[in-house]
Backbone bond lengths (Angstrom), bond angles and torsions (degrees), N, CA, C in turn:
res aa  C-N    CA-C-N  psi(-1)  N-CA   C-N-CA  omega(-1)  CA-C   N-CA-C  phi
1 M - - - 1.444 - - 1.534 110.70 -
2 A 1.337 116.92 -45.37 1.465 121.03 -179.31 1.527 110.49 -63.97
3 K 1.365 117.31 -36.89 1.463 120.79 178.30 1.528 111.23 -63.13
4 N 1.322 117.17 -44.52 1.472 121.08 179.88 1.520 111.16 -64.59
5 L 1.330 116.89 -39.03 1.457 121.06 178.79 1.523 110.03 -64.99
6 R 1.338 115.92 -43.20 1.460 119.98 179.57 1.534 110.85 -63.91
7 R 1.334 118.00 -42.12 1.467 121.80 177.28 1.523 111.00 -60.55
8 G 1.322 115.76 -42.36 1.463 120.16 179.52 1.515 111.69 -63.07
9 I 1.325 116.89 -41.81 1.461 121.12 179.43 1.518 110.50 -66.79
10 I 1.323 117.23 -44.48 1.464 120.80 179.38 1.524 110.30 -64.15
11 G 1.320 117.48 -43.14 1.469 120.95 178.57 1.515 111.47 -61.19
12 T 1.320 117.29 -42.25 1.465 121.61 178.51 1.523 110.19 -64.39
13 A 1.317 117.59 -41.47 1.465 121.38 179.74 1.524 110.94 -63.79
14 V 1.330 118.03 -41.36 1.463 121.88 179.77 1.533 109.94 -64.30
15 V 1.327 116.98 -44.36 1.464 120.50 178.38 1.527 110.18 -61.35
16 A 1.340 117.22 -42.43 1.470 121.06 179.62 1.531 110.63 -63.17
17 L 1.322 117.94 -41.98 1.464 121.18 179.03 1.521 111.50 -65.52
18 L 1.325 116.86 -41.07 1.464 119.84 177.84 1.521 110.79 -63.83
19 A 1.317 116.83 -41.91 1.462 120.36 178.58 1.520 110.51 -63.96
20 A 1.322 117.60 -42.05 1.469 120.93 179.17 1.531 110.23 -65.04
21 G 1.314 118.14 -39.79 1.456 121.76 178.43 1.516 111.67 -63.62
22 F 1.322 117.07 -39.41 1.453 120.56 178.05 1.518 110.55 -64.43
23 T 1.316 117.32 -41.15 1.459 121.32 179.75 1.519 110.69 -62.63
24 V 1.313 118.27 -44.37 1.461 121.72 -179.86 1.526 110.37 -64.05
25 T 1.316 116.98 -42.49 1.461 120.58 -179.59 1.520 111.57 -63.40
26 S 1.316 117.51 -45.47 1.455 119.09 -177.79 1.521 111.52 -70.14
27 A 1.338 119.07 -31.07 1.463 121.25 178.34 1.523 110.65 -69.50
28 G 1.318 118.18 -33.55 1.451 121.73 -179.26 1.522 113.02 -65.38
29 A 1.308 117.84 -31.27 1.458 121.48 -178.00 1.526 112.65 -74.47
30 A 1.324 118.48 -14.19 1.463 121.55 -174.76 1.523 112.99 -73.19
31 S 1.312 119.28 -23.12 1.454 121.25 -175.99 1.520 110.57 -106.00
32 A 1.325 115.96 87.83 1.458 120.76 -177.99 1.525 112.32 -106.38
33 I 1.333 117.73 9.17 1.464 120.49 179.72 1.529 108.58 -59.03
34 T 1.325 115.99 136.78 1.465 120.01 -177.93 1.525 110.84 -136.71
35 R 1.313 114.30 148.50 1.462 120.54 173.64 1.517 107.03 -81.01
36 M 1.322 116.34 137.05 1.460 119.61 -176.74 1.520 111.04 -148.40
37 G 1.295 115.96 176.12 1.463 120.91 177.04 1.524 110.95 -63.71
38 C 1.316 116.71 147.25 1.464 121.90 -176.94 1.525 111.02 -79.22
39 V 1.321 115.47 121.19 1.462 123.03 174.66 1.526 107.84 -140.22
40 S 1.313 117.08 177.88 1.468 120.51 -173.26 1.525 113.99 -64.27
41 H 1.325 119.84 -23.22 1.465 120.66 -177.21 1.538 114.11 -98.31
42 T 1.336 118.58 -1.66 1.465 119.80 179.59 1.524 110.90 -88.15
43 L 1.327 116.25 160.89 1.465 122.51 170.28 1.520 106.29 -79.74
44 N 1.335 116.68 115.81 1.460 121.27 -177.50 1.519 109.13 -107.08
45 L 1.318 117.03 121.09 1.463 122.91 175.90 1.524 106.03 -103.74
46 V 1.325 115.00 105.95 1.460 121.87 -168.33 1.524 110.82 -87.40
47 S 1.339 114.77 128.19 1.462 124.27 176.44 1.518 106.47 -156.91
48 S 1.321 117.23 -169.87 1.467 118.64 175.28 1.526 111.04 -66.67
49 S 1.333 116.20 -18.02 1.470 122.49 175.43 1.527 108.23 -127.21
50 T 1.332 117.40 65.38 1.469 122.80 -175.83 1.523 110.94 -51.28
51 T 1.351 114.98 134.52 1.460 120.54 175.49 1.517 108.36 -121.23
52 C 1.326 116.13 150.26 1.457 121.80 -177.08 1.525 109.37 -130.36
53 W 1.329 114.93 145.15 1.461 121.71 -169.69 1.517 110.91 -135.86
54 G 1.316 116.01 151.68 1.456 121.25 176.90 1.513 110.81 -148.84
55 N 1.311 115.50 170.39 1.461 125.18 179.93 1.534 111.39 74.41
56 A 1.306 115.61 151.89 1.466 121.50 -177.48 1.516 111.14 -75.04
57 G 1.338 115.81 144.61 1.448 121.07 176.34 1.515 111.30 146.93
58 Y 1.338 115.07 -171.16 1.460 122.19 179.78 1.517 108.71 -128.13
59 A 1.328 116.23 142.38 1.468 120.71 175.58 1.520 109.42 -136.55
60 S 1.326 116.10 132.23 1.464 121.48 170.26 1.524 106.48 -85.16
61 V 1.325 115.99 127.39 1.462 121.05 -175.06 1.525 109.62 -139.25
62 T 1.306 116.64 170.84 1.461 122.93 167.07 1.520 106.29 -133.07
63 L 1.334 115.22 100.24 1.458 121.57 -178.52 1.520 107.60 -118.50
64 N 1.310 116.32 108.82 1.463 121.69 -175.66 1.520 112.19 -85.28
65 G 1.335 115.44 146.91 1.456 121.66 170.90 1.516 116.45 71.27
66 V 1.321 118.23 24.96 1.466 120.67 179.02 1.526 108.99 -73.58
67 Y 1.339 116.02 129.17 1.464 119.86 -178.70 1.526 113.21 -126.59
68 S 1.324 118.12 -1.80 1.459 120.23 179.19 1.525 110.02 -153.00
69 I 1.343 115.32 147.47 1.465 122.36 178.27 1.520 107.67 -124.06
70 I 1.329 116.52 125.90 1.462 122.20 174.22 1.531 105.32 -119.62
71 S 1.332 116.39 114.61 1.467 119.48 -168.97 1.526 115.44 -81.15
72 G 1.328 118.82 -21.18 1.467 119.01 -176.39 1.522 109.23 60.08
73 N 1.332 117.80 -139.37 1.467 119.63 179.21 1.526 111.91 -94.70
74 N 1.328 116.42 31.66 1.463 122.78 -178.04 1.525 111.16 -114.14
75 A 1.320 115.97 147.22 1.460 122.75 170.95 1.519 106.29 -124.47
76 G 1.330 116.86 150.28 1.462 120.22 179.92 1.508 110.23 162.19
77 Y 1.345 115.83 -143.43 1.461 119.65 177.58 1.521 110.55 -153.93
78 V 1.337 115.03 160.67 1.462 122.02 168.97 1.520 107.02 -124.15
79 Q 1.307 115.65 151.83 1.462 120.88 176.20 1.511 108.47 -134.58
80 G 1.342 115.18 155.06 1.450 117.22 -177.91 1.502 113.80 -172.48
81 S 1.329 113.93 -152.92 1.455 121.08 -176.46 1.525 110.83 -69.10
82 K 1.319 115.35 171.10 1.468 122.02 177.52 1.529 111.60 55.50
83 S 1.339 117.46 37.02 1.471 123.45 179.67 1.522 112.61 57.32
84 L 1.301 117.73 30.40 1.459 121.98 -178.75 1.519 111.24 -71.42
85 F 1.310 116.73 131.74 1.461 124.33 167.55 1.520 105.39 -147.76
86 V 1.312 117.33 108.87 1.460 121.64 -178.60 1.519 108.76 -119.51
87 S 1.322 115.05 116.39 1.455 122.18 174.00 1.519 107.58 -91.14
88 F 1.325 117.55 137.09 1.464 119.38 -178.12 1.529 111.04 -133.62
89 P 1.344 116.10 140.30 1.466 120.65 171.83 1.530 109.20 -87.88
90 K 1.304 116.17 179.27 1.466 121.01 176.78 1.526 110.99 -67.66
91 Y 1.320 115.36 150.09 1.464 124.64 170.49 1.521 114.63 60.13
92 V 1.328 117.23 46.18 1.468 120.25 174.71 1.523 109.41 -126.77
93 S 1.321 114.38 158.35 1.455 122.79 174.09 1.516 106.26 -130.31
94 A 1.335 117.45 130.42 1.467 120.38 -178.11 1.523 109.90 -140.45
95 S 1.327 114.76 136.78 1.464 120.49 172.63 1.521 107.74 -89.20
96 I 1.327 116.42 142.28 1.466 121.70 177.62 1.532 107.87 -131.30
97 A 1.341 115.72 161.11 1.470 118.88 171.53 1.526 106.66 -62.12
98 T 1.320 117.01 140.84 1.461 121.25 -176.86 1.526 110.69 -52.16
99 Q 1.328 115.35 128.36 1.463 123.30 -171.98 1.523 111.63 -135.43
100 T 1.336 114.75 160.17 1.458 120.99 163.55 1.517 106.16 -100.49
101 I 1.320 117.00 117.94 1.456 122.20 -179.27 1.520 108.59 -85.31
102 S 1.346 116.04 131.56 1.467 120.05 -179.02 1.526 112.98 -113.67
103 G 1.319 117.67 -13.93 1.463 120.22 179.51 1.512 112.10 -152.17
104 I 1.328 115.28 143.77 1.472 122.16 178.62 1.521 107.48 -130.44
105 K 1.327 116.11 131.29 1.468 121.50 176.11 1.520 107.98 -126.86
106 I 1.317 117.21 124.42 1.465 122.99 174.38 1.520 107.21 -115.97
107 D 1.343 115.71 126.79 1.475 120.83 -179.95 1.510 111.22 -74.34
């Protein structure tokens, strides 16, 4: 009886670990946003050190002195200092008060 109970507990634990591993793996694939060279279709966050982003996903960043957003063919939002939350559609350019950007989301 004790052997069967132990097998059942071990089997349940293995199934739980496999399920947890699958969840972690699938969650990791969701964030494919990447920094890339600046071109007309990238999300360009303009500052003295302009950075450009592409692909869908979310990235936690620290980008100082951003004063303009050029969305390219991307829609999403940026968030940052001074309670900043700017949602943007595709193909827009917007000036903002100089900010430190802490998060980027591209749909």
